[in-house]
N, C-alpha and C positions, 0 to 999 in steps of 0.2 A: 701820775698813776694812769695805768691803762684801764679802759672800761670796755665792756662788751654788752651789746644789746641783742635781744632775741625776741621774736614775736611771742613765742610760748616756750616753756621749758623751766628747768630748775637749775640752780647753781650746782656745778659739779663739785663733789667733795675733793679735797686735797688741792684746790686751786690756790695759788699764792697771789700776792699783790702784783708780781711781775708776770703772772700767767694771764690767760684769757678766759673769760667767762664763756661757757658753752651751753647750749641747750641740747637736751636729748631729742634726737630726731626720730620721729615715728615712721610707721610704714608708709605714710602718705607722701614721703619725700620732702619733709620740711627741712630747711637748711639752717645752718648756724653761722653767725657772723663772728669771726675772730679778729680782734684788733690788737695791735701792739702800741707801743709808745709812739710810733709814727702814725702818719695819716693813711698808710697803706692798709686796705681791707681785702681779705681773702674770703671768697664764698666757697665753702666746703660742702660737699654732699654727703650721702650715707657712707660712701667708700673713702671719705677723706680727701677726695679729689676736688679741684676747682670746678664749679658749675659753669656751664655755658649760658649764653643768652637765649632764653626760651620765649622771647617776644616774637610776635608775628603769627601768621596763620599756621605755619608748620611747627610752632613751638611745642604743642602737646605731643606731636609725633616724635620730635627730637628728644623730648623729655623721656618718652617711653623707650626709645632706642638707646638712651644713655643709661638705662637701668643695668646693673651688673648681670642679672639673670638673663636679660634680653641680649646683652652683648655676648655672653657666653654661648647662647643657643642660636645667635643670628647666623653664623656660618652653616650650621646644620639646617636651618630653615631655608637658606638660599639654595643649598644643595637639594633639599626636598622639592622646592619649587621647580628647580631645573629638571629633576627627574620626572616630575609630574608633567611639565611641558613636553619633554621628550616622549613620554608615554602617549600623550595626547596626539602629538604629530605622527608618531608611529602608527597609532590606531587609525588616524584619518588617511594616511598614505596607503596602508594595507587593508583598507576597507574592501571586503570581497565583492565581486561582481554578482549581480542577481539575474536570474533568468525565469521567465514565466513557466510554471510547472505544467499548466494546462491552459488551453484557450478554447473559447467557444462553449463554455459550460454555463449553466444557469447560476443565478446568484445564490440559490439555496445550496447547490452543490459546491460553490466556492466557499461558503461558510463551513460546510462539513469538511472540505479539504483543508481549510485553514486550521480548524480545531484539531484535526487528526495530525497534521504536521507539527503543530505547536505542542501537542501532547508527546510526540516522539522526539522533541528537542531538535527539530530541523531548522529552527529560527526563521520561520517564514515572515515575509514582509509584503504588505499590500501596496502595490504601485499606485501612487496617487494620480498618475496621468490616465491610466486605463482601468484601474480597479482590479487588475489581475493579481493572483497570489504568486509571489516569486520566492525562490530559494537560492542559496549560493550555488554558483556554477559547479563547484567541486562536488556538490551533493545532489545534483539534478537527477541523474539516473537512479540513484538510491531512493530519492523521493518518489519517482515514478513507480518503481518496483513496490515500494511500501504502499502507495495508494492502490495499486492493482491488487495487492494482497488483501486490502481492506474493502475491496469492491467499490471504490470511489473513482470517478463520480458516478452516481446512480442515474443511469439513463432511463428514459421512459420506454415502455414496451413498443416495439416496432414490428412491422411485417405481419405475419399471420397470428402473432401473439395478441394483437389488438382485437381480433375477432372473439377471443375468449371472454372479453368483458362486455360484449354487446348482447343485448336481450333480443331474442328473435320473436317475441310475442307482439311487440309494438313497432316492429320495423317493417317497412314496405319492401316489395321485391326490388324496386329501383335502388333504395338505400343499401340493401344487401349487396347488389351488384357493384355499386360505387365503392363500398368498403372492401369488397373482395378485390377489385382492381387496385385500390390504394395499397392493400396488403401485398399483392403480387409485385407492385412497383417497388415497395420497400425491400422485399425479399430479393428481388433481382439486383437492386442497387447494392445491397450487402454482399451478394455473391460476386458482383463485379469488383468491389473494393478489395476482395481477397487477392487480386492480382498485385504483385509487388510494386509495379510502376504507377499505379493509380491511387491517388489520395482520396478523392471523393467521386461519387457518381450519382446521377439521378436518372430515373427511367419513367417514361410516360407511355401508357398503353392506350390505344384508340380502338376500342372494341364496340361492336354493335350487337343488338339482339339477333340471334340466328333466326332465319326465315325458313319456312317449309318449302319455298320455291327456290330452286337453284339459281334462277336468273336474278332473283332479288337479293342474294347473299352478298354481303360486302366483306372482303377479307380484312382481318385485323392488321393493324400497323403499330409500330413501336419506334420511339426515338430515345436516344441515350445521350446524356451530356456527361463527359468525363473530365476530370481535372488531374493531370499527372503531378507527381512530386516535383519539387523544385530541382531544376537541372536534369530532369529525366524526360523521356518521350515514350509514346506508345507505338510499338512497332506494327507493321501491317499484319503480321501473324497474330498479334494480340487483338487487333481490330476484327479479324475474321473469327477469332475465338469468341469475342463478345457477341458478334452477330449470330453465330450458331447457338450460343448459350441462350440468348433471348428468344430466338426462333424456336428452339426446342422446349422452352418452358411455357409457351402460350399455344394453345390448340389452334390449328388452322393458320398459323403465322408462318409466312414464307421468309427465307433469308433476304430476298431482295426488297422486302417491305420494312426492313430495319435500317434506320439511319443513325449514325454516330457522329457527334459534334464535340470538339474539344472546348476548353474554357475560353479560347480566343475567337471562337466562331468559325473554325475551319472544319469543313466537311471531310470526314475521314473515310467514308464509304462511298467512293466515287467509282461506280462500275464502269462508266464510259472510259475513264482514263486507264483503268486496268486492262480493258479490252484493247485499247489503242496501243499499249506497250507490248502486248503479245506474250509476255512472260509473267507467270504468277510467282508467288513466293516459293512454291515447291520446285518449279523449274529453275529459278535462280539459285536456290540452294544446291540443286543437283549439279548445275554447271560449275559452281564454286568448289564443291567437294571434288569433282572430277579434275579440275585444274590443280587443286592442291595435291591430289594423288599423283598426277604426272610430274609436278614440280618436285615432290618428295622422291620420286624415283630417280630423277636426274641428279639430285643432290647426293643420294645414296651411292650412285655409281661414280661420281666425280670427287667426292670428299676424300676417299682414300688415296686419290692420285695427287691432288693439288692442295689438300688441306681444308679444314672446316672454314677458316676465315678467308679463303682465297677464291671462292666461287659464289656467284649469285645467279639465280635463274628465275625466269618468269614464263608462264605458259598461258596461251590464249586458245580457247576451243570455240569453234563455230558449230553449234549443235542444232539439229533440225528437230523441232518439237511438233511439227505438223503431223496430223493424223489423217490417213487415207483409207477409205473403205470401198471395196469393189465387189459388186455382185454380177456374175455373168451366167447365162443359160445358153447352152449349145444343143441343137437338134441334129441328129444323124451325123455325129463327128466322123464315123467310119465310112460314110458314103454308100451304104448298102441299100438304100431306099427304104420305103415303108413296108410294113408287115401287117397282114390282117390279124387283128386280135380276136374279133367276134363279129358274127353276122346274124341278123334276124329278118325273116321274110314272112309276111302275113297277107291273106287274100280273103275277102268277104263277098258272098253271093247272096242275092235276095230276089225271089220270084213271087209275083202276085197277079191274080186274074183281074182283068179289067172289068169295070162295071158295064153291063149291057142289058138290053131287054126293056120290058115295060116296068116302070116303077111300081112297086107293090111289095106284097109280103114275100112272094117267092123270089122276086128279083133281088131283094136285099138280104137274103140268107147268106150265112158264112160259107166260104168254099169248103169242100170236103177235105178231110185231113189227108196229108200226104202219106204215101206208103213207101216203104223201103224195100228194095229188091236187091237181089244179088248183082244185078247189072249196075255197075257204077257209072255207066255212061249216062250222060244227061239226056233227059227226054226232051226232045225238041218241042218247044212251045209254039203254039200256033200264034200267028199274028193277030188272030181275032180275039182270043180269050185270055192271054197271060202276058206279064211284063217282067223282065229279068234285069237285075242290077249287080255289077261286079266291081269290088274295090280291092286293090292289091297295094301292099306297103313293104319296103325292104330297108333295113338298117345295118350298115357295115361300120365297124370300128377298126381303125388302123393305128398302129403304135410305131413311134419313132424313137431312136436312141437319143436321150436327153441328159445333159450334165448341167448342174447348177453349182456355181462356185461363189463363195462369200469370202473375200480377202480383206484383211485389215492390217495395214503396214504398221510396224512398231515405231514409236516416236523416240526421240532422244538419240538419233544417229549422228555420229560425228561427221561433219562436212569438211572441216579443215582444221589442221593443227599448226600452231605457230609457237615456236620455242626460241627464246633468246637466252644465251648463256654468256656471262662475262667472267673471265678468269684473270686473277691478279698476276701481274708480271713477276717473274722470278727475280730475287735479289741479285745484284751484280756479283761477279766472282772476284774476290780480292786477288791482286797481283803481287808477286814477290818484289823485293826492292831491286833497284837497278845496280849497276856497277859502282856508282858513287854512294850507295847506301841510302838513297832517297826513296820515299814511298811513291809508288805509282798509282794512278787512279784505277779503281776497280773496273773490270771488263764487263759490259752488259751481257746478260745471259737470257735472251728472249726465247720464246717457244718457236720451234721450227715449223715450217708448213706441214711436214709429215706428222708431227705431234698434234697439231691442230686438226688435221684431217682424221687422225685416229679418234680424237676426242669427239669430233662431230659424228663419226660413224657410231660411236657408243651411244650418243644421245639419240640418234635416229633409231637405233635398235630398241632403246628403252621406250620411246613414245610411240613406236609403231609407225614409222614414216612410210607414207604412201604417196608416190609421185603423181599418181592419177588424181588424187584429191588436191594437188598443188600445195602440199604441206611445205612449211618453211622451218628450217633449223639453222640458227646463226650462232657461231662460236667466235667470240672476239676477245683477244687479250688486252688488258688495260691496267693502268697503275691505280691501285686503291689508296685513297687517302686514309691516314690513321684515324681511328674512331676517337672522337673527343669525349672524354669521360663526362658523364652528366653529374653535376654536383647536386645531390639531393639534400645536403645539409641545410638547416635553417640558419639564416644570418643571425649573428649574435644580437643585433639590435631588435630582432623579432622573437627571440627565444624567451618564453615566459620565465623559465628558471633563471636565466641570466639577468633578466630585468628585475626579478624579485631580489636576487642577491645584490644587484647594484643599488636598489632602493634601500636595502638594509645597510649596505656599506656607507651610502651617502648619509643616512640617518645617524650611523655611528660616528662618522667624521664630523657631522654638524654638532653632535652632542659633545664630542671632545673639544671642538673649536669653541663651543659655548662655555664649557668649563674653563678653558684656558684664557678666553678673551673677556669673560664676564665674572665668573665665580671666583677664579683665582685672584684677579686684581681686587675684588671686593674684600675677600678674606685677608689678603696681605695688607690692604689699606686699613682695615679694622684692627689688625694686630699691631701695625705700626702706630696707628693713632692711640691705641691703649698704652703702648709702651712709651710713646712721646708724652702722653698725658701723665703717666706715672713719673717720668723724669722731671717734668715741669712742676708737678705737685711736690715732689721731694725737694727740688731746688727752692721752691717757695717756703716749704716748711723749714728748711735749713736756714734761710734768711730770717724767717720769723723767729726761730730759736736763737740765732745769733743776736738779733735785736733784743729779744727778751733777756738773754744772758748779760748783755751790756747794761740794760736797764737795771737788772738785778744787782750787778756790781755797783752801779751808781747808787742805788738805794742802800746797799750794804755799807758803802763808805759813809753815806750820810747818817745811817743809823749808828755806825761806830763813832763818828764824831759826836753825835748827840749823846751817846752813852759815856763818852769820856768827860763830857761836861757835867753829866749827872753825878750824883754823890756816889762814893765808893760803896761797894756792897757791905752789908752789915756783917759783923763778925760772927753773927750766929750762923750764917750760911757756911757750910763746909764745902770742901772741894767735891765730895761725892754727890751732894745735892745739886751742885752746878752741872756736873756731868749727866746726872739723871735728867735735869731740865733740858740740856742740850740734846740728849738722846731722844727725849720725848718729842722734840721738835722735828726730828728726822723720822718720819713715818715711812718705813720700808714697804715696798710692793713686790711680792714674790710672783713667780710664774704660775703657781697654783691658782692665784686670783684670776688670771686670764683664762685658765681652763674652766673655772667655775662660773664664768660670766655666761649669762643665758643668751643675750641678744647681741647683735652687731654693734648697737649703740653703746652698750655697756663696755664692750671691748675697746671702742674708740675713746671712751671716757677714761679708762684705765691707762691707755697709751698716753693720753694727754697728761695724766697725773705723773706717769713715769718721766715724761719730758720735763715737767715742772720740777721734779725732785732732782734729776740728774741730767740736765740739758746738755752738758758737755759730752757725756758718754753717748747719748742718743745721737748727737750731731756727728760724733766720730763714726758710729755704726752706719749711719746713712751715707756718710762720705765714702766709706769703704764699699758700700753696696753699689753706688752709682759710679764708682771708679772703673774706667774701661779695663777689661781683663787682658 
């Protein structure tokens, strides 16, 4: 007789002596041991399949993976993990580049900027290396515009605005002057920064207290430090503009007292070098514009003759920028001599009686008053009693013809003109085929000396050729090399769009390769393993059923032999009673019982009962199921 042992459980109903005792397996995965008449033991799980060996450190994991629900959902779990890994790699590869939104701001302004960008969903990130607020490169300009609309960063008051917050009641005159100078420096720096090529500027003013004495006055001076933008430079014209801007903003400040230095320590206001060169910016610009005008005239006269791409010209002008002033004064240019313009004659006479006689009252009396008579002749004075004095003066003014000329020669006169013209050679003339039908080489078609002479005369007439000035006009024919087109396209390995598409394509290929190399073999292996396990379990069940059927037949034969030896049935038993007893022994199991079974274990128990009742039919069904199609 076959026996069955189980750690827990109850005896299944309907089990015969030839069947196996089974235990009802619970949710915890308890197993049942089914034994037959032989020594072979089959360990069956909840699904009726043989159980693997779960010993070892990975036994619990194997046991969980062998669960039916886990086996069914395992392919989906593997695919989900693969998708998650692909999404993670895609996110890491396509991580956006970040750029500092602002530099050189205070920490308080950085906090305000970070909160404003975070509230506007710009996804700002604080760089751990320098502490600056960064945003994605694609939204950099948008973030700058947004912060400007919000008035961020909030800068402190500069320039003359700082004087509004100062109290004048407790401030000395010296501090007022210092603050005024500082405010002026900041205002001038802000004005200089308005120039497009200058990034930052600093201004220092050296002013002294004005004195009432002219000889003790010290003129103010100024120094400016400018920093141009990366890759740009400050032109000499801009330097002169800064000099005059600062000089015009400070009283009594002369342009020669303003010094400008760039960020690398180069002095940009070097008056000595400018004087040594002899040409200022205005003169150089005038020379260049005049040369461009002459060159344009030459091209306009020759392009209709030889073509736009077949002529090149350059003009060089020697211009005299020296200035001459002459002042001349000529006397009597006609040679007529001098002329009397006016004459003045004056004569003074003085007569006095000499002192004589005895000193006393009568001797010192005044002389008698003179009398005037009709006789204008002078009364001769005696030598004894009168003294006469005569003074005569004469002034004569002569006038000469005089001319005063003040002449100032105009600057910018052309001293010499040099013109060079190069004309492309004409293409050769194709020749007809010879008598044999062969192509002949083309015949050269150069410019004739007469044509070159006419072109030269045209150029001389355009530029105002003057042989006295030793002007030079050269016209030379030459072969022009074809222009090589400049490739402005960006190489594909540097194009951001191409690189982004390549990254996406590589990620897609990697994902497909991962599915084909990892996910697909795992899923196929799991499906094949389940199918193979089902086939092996069915084969073992078939063998067990065959052994049980053989054992049942053996027991039936033994029971029949024992019944034959027993006494005959009593006469009281009728044939109908015997049929009823035989029918009662065969308990039928319908399909409705399987539908009404609540749990998986109940269904397994019913299947085992069906196998015990009609093992031959069950074996035939299993045999047809596993038969190859």
